[in-house]
MDTraj code that builds the backbone (N, CA, C; nanometers):
import mdtraj as md
import numpy as np

residues = "MET THR PRO GLU GLU MET GLN ALA HIS ILE GLY GLU THR ILE GLY THR SER GLU TRP LEU LEU ILE ASP GLN GLU MET ILE ASP LYS PHE ALA ASP ALA THR GLY ASP HIS GLN PHE ILE HIS VAL LYS PRO GLU LEU ALA LYS MET THR PRO PHE GLY GLY THR ILE ALA HIS GLY PHE LEU THR LEU SER LEU ILE PRO VAL LEU ALA GLU LYS SER ASP ILE ASP ARG PRO ALA ASN VAL LYS MET ALA MET ASN TYR GLY GLY ASN ARG VAL ARG PHE ILE ASN PRO VAL ARG SER GLY LYS GLN VAL ARG ALA HIS PHE LYS LEU ILE LYS MET PHE GLU LYS HIS PRO GLY GLN TRP GLU GLN THR LEU GLU ILE THR LEU GLU ILE GLU GLY GLU ASP LYS PRO GLY TYR VAL ALA GLU TRP ILE THR LEU PHE PHE ILE".split()
xyz = np.array([
    [4.4713, 11.4992, 9.3030],
    [4.5119, 11.5949, 9.2105],
    [4.4463, 11.5831, 9.0501],
    [4.3944, 11.6259, 9.0002],
    [4.4300, 11.5789, 8.8578],
    [4.5300, 11.6496, 8.7509],
    [4.5596, 11.5599, 8.6656],
    [4.6727, 11.6621, 8.5923],
    [4.6622, 11.7884, 8.5385],
    [4.5130, 11.7993, 8.5317],
    [4.4647, 11.9247, 8.4903],
    [4.4800, 12.0625, 8.6045],
    [4.4376, 11.9749, 8.7278],
    [4.4500, 12.0941, 8.7840],
    [4.6640, 12.1112, 8.8793],
    [4.7076, 11.9863, 8.8593],
    [4.8158, 12.0641, 8.8408],
    [4.9272, 12.1475, 8.7569],
    [4.8115, 12.1546, 8.6471],
    [4.8748, 12.2761, 8.5552],
    [4.8197, 12.4182, 8.6152],
    [4.7915, 12.4313, 8.6692],
    [4.7813, 12.5182, 8.7405],
    [4.8864, 12.5414, 8.7963],
    [4.9586, 12.5120, 8.9016],
    [5.0804, 12.5020, 8.9801],
    [5.2078, 12.4878, 8.8968],
    [5.1967, 12.5300, 8.7932],
    [5.3275, 12.5327, 8.6896],
    [5.4505, 12.6888, 8.7392],
    [5.5185, 12.6753, 8.7664],
    [5.6288, 12.7630, 8.8553],
    [5.6107, 12.7540, 8.9600],
    [5.5861, 12.6584, 9.0385],
    [5.5325, 12.6508, 9.1842],
    [5.6627, 12.5606, 9.2478],
    [5.7361, 12.5744, 9.3162],
    [5.7515, 12.4230, 9.4589],
    [5.6391, 12.3606, 9.4807],
    [5.6621, 12.2776, 9.4552],
    [5.5232, 12.1454, 9.4692],
    [5.5464, 12.0267, 9.5868],
    [5.6737, 12.0211, 9.6351],
    [5.7251, 11.9334, 9.7389],
    [5.8417, 11.9327, 9.7755],
    [5.8563, 11.9194, 9.9009],
    [6.0118, 11.9187, 9.9421],
    [6.0081, 11.8037, 10.0399],
    [6.1443, 11.6903, 10.0354],
    [6.1974, 11.5973, 10.1006],
    [6.2007, 11.6228, 10.2209],
    [6.2107, 11.4964, 10.2959],
    [6.2873, 11.4592, 10.4348],
    [6.4169, 11.4610, 10.3703],
    [6.5101, 11.4710, 10.4962],
    [6.6281, 11.4715, 10.4992],
    [6.6905, 11.3436, 10.4781],
    [6.8126, 11.2806, 10.4070],
    [6.8785, 11.1879, 10.3817],
    [7.0261, 11.1884, 10.4028],
    [7.0403, 11.0850, 10.4538],
    [7.1965, 11.0584, 10.4898],
    [7.2533, 11.0202, 10.3963],
    [7.3613, 11.0692, 10.3922],
    [7.4781, 11.0529, 10.2195],
    [7.5908, 10.9790, 10.2978],
    [7.5864, 10.8241, 10.3212],
    [7.6992, 10.8296, 10.4368],
    [7.8724, 10.7476, 10.3544],
    [7.9307, 10.7021, 10.3800],
    [8.0220, 10.6295, 10.3123],
    [7.9891, 10.4559, 10.2544],
    [7.9217, 10.4253, 10.3899],
    [7.8375, 10.2883, 10.2566],
    [7.7801, 10.2844, 10.2047],
    [7.6984, 10.4007, 10.1493],
    [7.6445, 10.4446, 10.0527],
    [7.6969, 10.4586, 9.9338],
    [7.7695, 10.5106, 9.9392],
    [7.9191, 10.5781, 9.8840],
    [7.9632, 10.4663, 9.7767],
    [8.0113, 10.3445, 9.8651],
    [8.0951, 10.2673, 9.8618],
    [7.9737, 10.1289, 9.7674],
    [7.8662, 10.1704, 9.8074],
    [7.7809, 10.0937, 9.7050],
    [7.7277, 10.1420, 9.6222],
    [7.7763, 10.2201, 9.5602],
    [7.7495, 10.2553, 9.4334],
    [7.8524, 10.2658, 9.3726],
    [7.9806, 10.3022, 9.3931],
    [8.1351, 10.2700, 9.3507],
    [8.1063, 10.1401, 9.2810],
    [8.0797, 10.0338, 9.3632],
    [8.0950, 9.8944, 9.3587],
    [7.9382, 9.8440, 9.2633],
    [7.8363, 9.9083, 9.2659],
    [7.7480, 9.8863, 9.1725],
    [7.7921, 9.9552, 9.0516],
    [7.8592, 10.0499, 9.0326],
    [7.9181, 10.1172, 8.8746],
    [8.0243, 10.1026, 8.8512],
    [8.1278, 10.0497, 8.9396],
    [8.2715, 10.0390, 8.8705],
    [8.3333, 10.1864, 8.8907],
    [8.2600, 10.2591, 8.9455],
    [8.3726, 10.3886, 8.9730],
    [8.4091, 10.4452, 9.0903],
    [8.4819, 10.3343, 9.0888],
    [8.6104, 10.3535, 9.2296],
    [8.7209, 10.4410, 9.2509],
    [8.6744, 10.5788, 9.1848],
    [8.7436, 10.6599, 9.2147],
    [8.8106, 10.7560, 9.3165],
    [8.9030, 10.7842, 9.3729],
    [8.9449, 10.7757, 9.5329],
    [8.8715, 10.9035, 9.6116],
    [8.8667, 10.9958, 9.5292],
    [8.7667, 11.0964, 9.6102],
    [8.6183, 11.0308, 9.6383],
    [8.5964, 10.9087, 9.5785],
    [8.4366, 10.8533, 9.6657],
    [8.5172, 10.7463, 9.7209],
    [8.5843, 10.7128, 9.7461],
    [8.6110, 10.6240, 9.7931],
    [8.7376, 10.5667, 9.8994],
    [8.8581, 10.6563, 9.8668],
    [8.9346, 10.6247, 9.9566],
    [8.9332, 10.7508, 10.0523],
    [8.8851, 10.7281, 10.1658],
    [8.8884, 10.8573, 10.3005],
    [9.0293, 10.9435, 10.3346],
    [9.1125, 10.8590, 10.3040],
    [9.2575, 10.8592, 10.3685],
    [9.3642, 10.9889, 10.2487],
    [9.3159, 10.9253, 10.1045],
    [9.3769, 11.0337, 10.0028],
    [9.2743, 11.1110, 10.0284],
    [9.1521, 11.0923, 10.0170],
    [9.0382, 11.2130, 9.9950],
    [9.0665, 11.3266, 10.0555],
    [9.0937, 11.3305, 10.2075],
    [9.1025, 11.4642, 10.3005],
    [9.2640, 11.4835, 10.2332],
    [9.3215, 11.4719, 10.1634],
    [9.4359, 11.5435, 10.0774],
    [9.3517, 11.6563, 9.9536],
    [9.2273, 11.6281, 9.9264],
    [9.1625, 11.6927, 9.8051],
    [9.0986, 11.8268, 9.9093],
    [9.0703, 11.9277, 9.8372],
    [9.0508, 12.0605, 9.8278],
    [8.8630, 11.9871, 9.9291],
    [8.8359, 11.8900, 9.8789],
    [8.7082, 11.8384, 9.9233],
    [8.7369, 11.7942, 10.0561],
    [8.8710, 11.7849, 10.1180],
    [8.8819, 11.7530, 10.3101],
    [8.8251, 11.6219, 10.3208],
    [8.8009, 11.5500, 10.2315],
    [8.6954, 11.4077, 10.2517],
    [8.6751, 11.3525, 10.1568],
    [8.5893, 11.2388, 10.1186],
    [8.5485, 11.1790, 10.0107],
    [8.3949, 11.2510, 10.0112],
    [8.3551, 11.2190, 9.8807],
    [8.2542, 11.2952, 9.8353],
    [8.1416, 11.2086, 9.7568],
    [7.9727, 11.2163, 9.7222],
    [7.9365, 11.1259, 9.7167],
    [7.9848, 11.1684, 9.4954],
    [7.9847, 11.0016, 9.4302],
    [7.9640, 11.0506, 9.2937],
    [7.8494, 11.1056, 9.2683],
    [7.8451, 11.2250, 9.1940],
    [7.6858, 11.2929, 9.0856],
    [7.6302, 11.1991, 9.1121],
    [7.6261, 11.1038, 8.9937],
    [7.5528, 11.0308, 8.9551],
    [7.4910, 10.9610, 9.0329],
    [7.5341, 10.9155, 9.1592],
    [7.4731, 10.8463, 9.3118],
    [7.3651, 10.9812, 9.3462],
    [7.4347, 11.1029, 9.3683],
    [7.3140, 11.1736, 9.3927],
    [7.2031, 11.2064, 9.3305],
    [7.2083, 11.2057, 9.1867],
    [7.1209, 11.2273, 9.0643],
    [7.0073, 11.1048, 9.0767],
    [7.0730, 10.9634, 9.0850],
    [6.9713, 10.8575, 9.0861],
    [6.9057, 10.8378, 9.2492],
    [6.8925, 10.9166, 9.3260],
    [6.8596, 10.9725, 9.4571],
    [6.6868, 11.0165, 9.4286],
    [6.6535, 11.0418, 9.2992],
    [6.5435, 11.1021, 9.3092],
    [6.4340, 11.0670, 9.3116],
    [6.4041, 10.9264, 9.2784],
    [6.3059, 10.8608, 9.2712],
    [6.2917, 10.8802, 9.4547],
    [6.3931, 10.8024, 9.5645],
    [6.3483, 10.7967, 9.6908],
    [6.3526, 10.9208, 9.7903],
    [6.4070, 11.0162, 9.7290],
    [6.3971, 11.1683, 9.7536],
    [6.2227, 11.2128, 9.7531],
    [6.1547, 11.1930, 9.5985],
    [6.0267, 11.2244, 9.5821],
    [5.9445, 11.1392, 9.6667],
    [5.9621, 10.9781, 9.6654],
    [5.8787, 10.9323, 9.7381],
    [5.8963, 10.9647, 9.9387],
    [5.9526, 10.9884, 9.9665],
    [6.0041, 11.0844, 10.0513],
    [5.9658, 11.2317, 10.0884],
    [5.8544, 11.2512, 10.0230],
    [5.8468, 11.3640, 10.0227],
    [5.7031, 11.3871, 10.0000],
    [5.6204, 11.5647, 10.0343],
    [5.4742, 11.5539, 10.0022],
    [5.5033, 11.6339, 9.9015],
    [5.5380, 11.5713, 9.7858],
    [5.4814, 11.6125, 9.6143],
    [5.3864, 11.5821, 9.5871],
    [5.2983, 11.6548, 9.5670],
    [5.1777, 11.6271, 9.4659],
    [5.1691, 11.4948, 9.3552],
    [5.1625, 11.4208, 9.3326],
    [5.1636, 11.3391, 9.2314],
    [4.9637, 11.3135, 9.1798],
    [5.0053, 11.3355, 8.9791],
    [4.8331, 11.3528, 8.9741],
    [4.7458, 11.2169, 9.0299],
    [4.6526, 11.2496, 9.0577],
    [4.5686, 11.1194, 9.0441],
    [4.5328, 11.0384, 8.9421],
    [4.5378, 10.8514, 9.0102],
    [4.4748, 10.8207, 8.9126],
    [4.5647, 10.7135, 8.8118],
    [4.7396, 10.7064, 8.8932],
    [4.8415, 10.7026, 8.7881],
    [4.7902, 10.5361, 8.8135],
    [4.8448, 10.4935, 8.6695],
    [4.8821, 10.3470, 8.6402],
    [4.9735, 10.3045, 8.6345],
    [5.1043, 10.4020, 8.5794],
    [5.1862, 10.3820, 8.6173],
    [5.2707, 10.5256, 8.5568],
    [5.4209, 10.5036, 8.6164],
    [5.5018, 10.6223, 8.5847],
    [5.6125, 10.5935, 8.5709],
    [5.7109, 10.6541, 8.4806],
    [5.8381, 10.6012, 8.4704],
    [5.9143, 10.7057, 8.3867],
    [6.0280, 10.6872, 8.4015],
    [6.1457, 10.7961, 8.4010],
    [6.1673, 10.8392, 8.2339],
    [6.1349, 10.9498, 8.1702],
    [6.1815, 10.9967, 8.0575],
    [6.2562, 11.0691, 8.0191],
    [6.3731, 11.1196, 8.1229],
    [6.5218, 11.1818, 8.1168],
    [6.5095, 11.2792, 8.1633],
    [6.5802, 11.3374, 8.1429],
    [6.6446, 11.5060, 8.1928],
    [6.6497, 11.6132, 8.0824],
    [6.5996, 11.6943, 8.0867],
    [6.7221, 11.8406, 7.9888],
    [6.8225, 11.8931, 8.0553],
    [6.8508, 11.9431, 8.1406],
    [6.9404, 11.9669, 8.2193],
    [6.9766, 11.9414, 8.3142],
    [7.1011, 11.9243, 8.3807],
    [7.1836, 11.8648, 8.5087],
    [7.3519, 11.9708, 8.5041],
    [7.3013, 12.0214, 8.6177],
    [7.4200, 12.0677, 8.7389],
    [7.4957, 12.0558, 8.7837],
    [7.6043, 11.9814, 8.8223],
    [7.6593, 11.9683, 8.9697],
    [7.6899, 12.0573, 8.9811],
    [7.6891, 12.1553, 9.1055],
    [7.7594, 12.2520, 9.0999],
    [7.8034, 12.2593, 9.2930],
    [7.7412, 12.1835, 9.3687],
    [7.8791, 12.1956, 9.4754],
    [7.8685, 11.9964, 9.5672],
    [7.9882, 11.9664, 9.5025],
    [7.9659, 11.8564, 9.6138],
    [7.9494, 11.8129, 9.7722],
    [7.8409, 11.6697, 9.7330],
    [7.8392, 11.6637, 9.8465],
    [7.9227, 11.5414, 9.9246],
    [7.9940, 11.5655, 10.0540],
    [8.0547, 11.5201, 10.1512],
    [7.9960, 11.4063, 10.1965],
    [8.0394, 11.2677, 10.2209],
    [8.0028, 11.1919, 10.2945],
    [7.9773, 11.2403, 10.4086],
    [7.8450, 11.1576, 10.4941],
    [7.8012, 11.2064, 10.6064],
    [7.7055, 11.3624, 10.6302],
    [7.7347, 11.4435, 10.4961],
    [7.5871, 11.5193, 10.5341],
    [7.4790, 11.4700, 10.4641],
    [7.3586, 11.5608, 10.4913],
    [7.2243, 11.5282, 10.4879],
    [7.1465, 11.5954, 10.3302],
    [7.0845, 11.5325, 10.2681],
    [7.0698, 11.6249, 10.1561],
    [6.8953, 11.6399, 10.1337],
    [6.8345, 11.7280, 10.1052],
    [6.7047, 11.6847, 10.0277],
    [6.6559, 11.8188, 9.9377],
    [6.5157, 11.7513, 9.8526],
    [6.5039, 11.7692, 9.7023],
    [6.4037, 11.8655, 9.7848],
    [6.4095, 11.9528, 9.6508],
    [6.2864, 12.0641, 9.6594],
    [6.2447, 12.0908, 9.4649],
    [6.1192, 12.0688, 9.4374],
    [6.0507, 11.9944, 9.3314],
    [5.9343, 12.1300, 9.2875],
    [5.9977, 12.1733, 9.1892],
    [5.9083, 12.2815, 9.1292],
    [5.8626, 12.2423, 8.9824],
    [5.7460, 12.2580, 9.0007],
    [5.6508, 12.2213, 8.8587],
    [5.7107, 12.3106, 8.7614],
    [5.7246, 12.2591, 8.6471],
    [5.8206, 12.3391, 8.5315],
    [5.6954, 12.3391, 8.4072],
    [5.6606, 12.2195, 8.3919],
    [5.5891, 12.1236, 8.2737],
    [5.5121, 12.0864, 8.3001],
    [5.3718, 12.0638, 8.2749],
    [5.2546, 11.9686, 8.2334],
    [5.1671, 11.9435, 8.2131],
    [5.1662, 11.8751, 8.0646],
    [5.0996, 11.8577, 7.9432],
    [5.0379, 11.6795, 7.9137],
    [4.9330, 11.7318, 7.8438],
    [4.8772, 11.6053, 7.7994],
    [4.9679, 11.5785, 7.6666],
    [5.0748, 11.4123, 7.6688],
    [5.1496, 11.4408, 7.5309],
    [5.0652, 11.3309, 7.4249],
    [4.9880, 11.2426, 7.5066],
    [4.8909, 11.1706, 7.3952],
    [4.7462, 11.1441, 7.5398],
    [4.6404, 11.1132, 7.4340],
    [4.5576, 11.0913, 7.5221],
    [4.5740, 11.0013, 7.6660],
    [4.5289, 11.0227, 7.7923],
    [4.5911, 10.9030, 7.9019],
    [4.7549, 10.9457, 7.9841],
    [4.8282, 10.9909, 7.8517],
    [4.9875, 10.9954, 7.9296],
    [5.0055, 11.1435, 7.9140],
    [5.0518, 11.1760, 8.0445],
    [5.0921, 11.3038, 8.0654],
    [5.2339, 11.2988, 8.0800],
    [5.3004, 11.4358, 8.0067],
    [5.4423, 11.4642, 8.0829],
    [5.4967, 11.5621, 8.1616],
    [5.5633, 11.5535, 8.2380],
    [5.6075, 11.6432, 8.4020],
    [5.7261, 11.6628, 8.3826],
    [5.7587, 11.7970, 8.3681],
    [5.8730, 11.8626, 8.3828],
    [5.9122, 11.9111, 8.5278],
    [5.9983, 11.8381, 8.6192],
    [6.0186, 11.9474, 8.7444],
    [6.1339, 11.9542, 8.7456],
    [6.2022, 12.0718, 8.8115],
    [6.3616, 12.1386, 8.8030],
    [6.3504, 12.0807, 8.9698],
    [6.4418, 11.9935, 9.0126],
    [6.4628, 11.9331, 9.1197],
    [6.6096, 12.0342, 9.2148],
    [6.6179, 12.0514, 9.3012],
    [6.7096, 12.1358, 9.3490],
    [6.7444, 12.0262, 9.4947],
    [6.8940, 11.9741, 9.4543],
    [6.9509, 11.9187, 9.5806],
    [6.9951, 12.0041, 9.6675],
    [6.8815, 12.0587, 9.8019],
    [6.9912, 12.0819, 9.8562],
    [7.0765, 12.0184, 9.9772],
    [7.2133, 12.0791, 10.0713],
    [7.3138, 11.9718, 10.1142],
    [7.2551, 12.0706, 10.2567],
    [7.2695, 12.0048, 10.3744],
    [7.2510, 12.0862, 10.4556],
    [7.3741, 12.0917, 10.4939],
    [7.3661, 12.2318, 10.6060],
    [7.5027, 12.3672, 10.5963],
    [7.5599, 12.4364, 10.5153],
    [7.5375, 12.3753, 10.4167],
    [7.5658, 12.4642, 10.3069],
    [7.4382, 12.5712, 10.1968],
    [7.5389, 12.6840, 10.1276],
    [7.4900, 12.7708, 10.0926],
    [7.4587, 12.7335, 9.9431],
    [7.5307, 12.6794, 9.8788],
    [7.5070, 12.5936, 9.7392],
    [7.4570, 12.4333, 9.7107],
    [7.3906, 12.4621, 9.5938],
    [7.3271, 12.3126, 9.5953],
    [7.4361, 12.2214, 9.5928],
    [7.3771, 12.0749, 9.5680],
    [7.4228, 11.9948, 9.5230],
    [7.4125, 11.9590, 9.3759],
    [7.2696, 12.0035, 9.2921],
    [7.2595, 12.0099, 9.1750],
    [7.1619, 12.0606, 9.1621],
    [7.0953, 12.1447, 9.0344],
    [6.9908, 12.1418, 8.9890],
    [6.9570, 12.0650, 8.8808],
    [6.8115, 12.0274, 8.8782],
    [6.8280, 11.9438, 8.7172],
    [6.6756, 11.9211, 8.7098],
    [6.6752, 11.9184, 8.5569],
    [6.5174, 11.9625, 8.5236],
    [6.4769, 11.7609, 8.4670],
    [6.4069, 11.6922, 8.5036],
    [6.3676, 11.6052, 8.4617],
    [6.2313, 11.5720, 8.4534],
    [6.2378, 11.4867, 8.3877],
    [6.1154, 11.4876, 8.2875],
    [6.0369, 11.3390, 8.3912],
    [5.8995, 11.2699, 8.4243],
    [5.8557, 11.1889, 8.4287],
    [5.6724, 11.1534, 8.3291],
    [5.6558, 11.0094, 8.2371],
    [5.5409, 11.0314, 8.2099],
    [5.5127, 10.9446, 8.2827],
    [5.3434, 10.9948, 8.3121],
    [5.2452, 10.9483, 8.3673],
    [5.1509, 10.8732, 8.2900],
    [5.1086, 10.7738, 8.3353],
    [4.9597, 10.6940, 8.2345],
    [4.8757, 10.6419, 8.3318],
    [4.7408, 10.7412, 8.2769],
    [4.6419, 10.8038, 8.3627],
    [4.5749, 10.6704, 8.3302],
])
top = md.Topology()
chain = top.add_chain()
for i, resn in enumerate(residues, 1):
    res = top.add_residue(resn, chain, resSeq=i)
    for name in ("N", "CA", "C"):
        top.add_atom(name, md.element.get_by_symbol(name[0]), res)
traj = md.Trajectory(xyz[None], top)
């Protein structure tokens, strides 16, 4: 679909990802990569004593999954893209912790799509991270991507 055709879908959910397991190994690797070894993430015995009842994923870990969740989705992407890059976020709210052993998936809603410069399109998606078996999402984020056509 061309970027112009995508503009007709502003305000619509344009894709949903497959489920992805967030296990303790993933959480531990993220802790090692970022240096964030807070006990609620990496010490299951101590984390059991918290209101979470066990370890939880780092909020930034769940946010960093946007590329893999997008890749594992049916989301429509603009045709003839030469390069795409993260441009940033407008808003992120971590609403509900993602417990170790839970599966998550993302729902992608198109908020904005416009030609910023000739051949350069800016897309803003609202991404809602659904947690399997939970009423509240892990987060809702507005994420911006630049596409070079």
